[in-house]
C-alpha positions as CSV (number, residue, x, y, z in Angstrom):
1,M,-75.7,35.8,-15.2
2,T,-76.1,34.4,-11.9
3,N,-74.6,35.6,-8.5
4,L,-71.4,33.2,-7.6
5,L,-72.1,33.9,-4.0
6,Q,-75.3,33.0,-2.1
7,K,-76.7,32.9,1.4
8,S,-76.9,29.4,2.5
9,T,-80.2,28.1,3.9
10,T,-79.0,24.5,4.4
11,T,-77.3,23.4,7.6
12,A,-73.7,22.4,6.2
13,K,-70.2,22.6,7.6
14,C,-67.7,25.3,6.3
15,S,-65.3,23.6,3.7
16,C,-62.1,25.1,4.7
17,K,-60.0,22.9,6.4
18,G,-59.7,23.0,9.9
19,C,-62.9,24.9,10.3
20,T,-65.7,23.1,12.2
21,N,-68.3,26.0,12.0
22,S,-71.4,25.8,10.3
23,A,-71.6,27.6,6.7
24,T,-73.6,30.7,6.4
25,H,-72.8,31.3,2.4
26,Y,-71.6,29.2,-0.5
27,I,-69.8,29.7,-3.8
28,L,-71.1,28.1,-6.9
29,A,-68.4,26.4,-8.5
30,K,-68.3,23.1,-10.1
31,Q,-69.4,22.1,-6.7
32,K,-70.6,24.1,-3.9
33,V,-67.9,25.6,-1.5
34,Y,-69.5,26.4,1.8
35,L,-68.0,29.1,3.9
36,C,-68.7,30.3,7.5
37,D,-68.7,33.9,8.2
38,S,-65.1,34.1,9.6
39,C,-63.6,32.3,6.5
40,F,-65.8,34.3,4.2
41,E,-64.2,37.6,5.6
42,R,-60.8,36.1,5.3
43,L,-61.4,35.2,1.8
44,A,-62.9,38.7,1.1
45,N,-60.0,40.6,2.5
46,E,-57.5,38.4,0.6
47,A,-59.1,38.9,-2.7
48,I,-59.7,42.7,-2.0
49,S,-56.0,42.9,-0.9
50,R,-54.9,41.3,-4.2
51,R,-57.2,43.2,-6.3
52,T,-56.8,46.8,-5.1
53,P,-54.4,48.6,-7.3
54,K,-51.7,51.0,-6.0
55,S,-52.5,54.4,-6.1
56,P,-51.2,56.7,-8.7
57,Q,-49.3,60.0,-7.5
58,N,-51.7,62.5,-6.5
59,T,-52.3,64.9,-9.4
60,I,-52.1,68.2,-7.3
61,K,-48.6,66.8,-5.8
62,R,-47.3,66.1,-9.4
63,K,-48.2,69.6,-10.7
64,L,-46.5,71.2,-7.5
65,D,-43.4,69.3,-8.0
66,K,-43.0,69.8,-11.4
67,K,-43.5,73.9,-10.6
68,Q,-41.1,73.4,-7.9
69,E,-38.6,72.0,-10.4
70,E,-39.1,74.8,-12.9
71,T,-38.5,77.5,-10.4
72,Y,-35.1,75.9,-9.1
73,V,-33.8,75.3,-12.8
């Protein structure tokens, strides 16, 4: 399996709309999508925020809450 994200060795402009910076990375898709450092960081942060799951209730807190309910009932 090949890496989808590669470091750019050519001088190309960033593919993001309205960005005029030179590209430092590219993504392999049907065609290469070039990204500068700032657009790459924004893309990575947005992807991480969408993929990060909500943390489950802490196991210790859950046990303490259960113990507290048993003592009051």
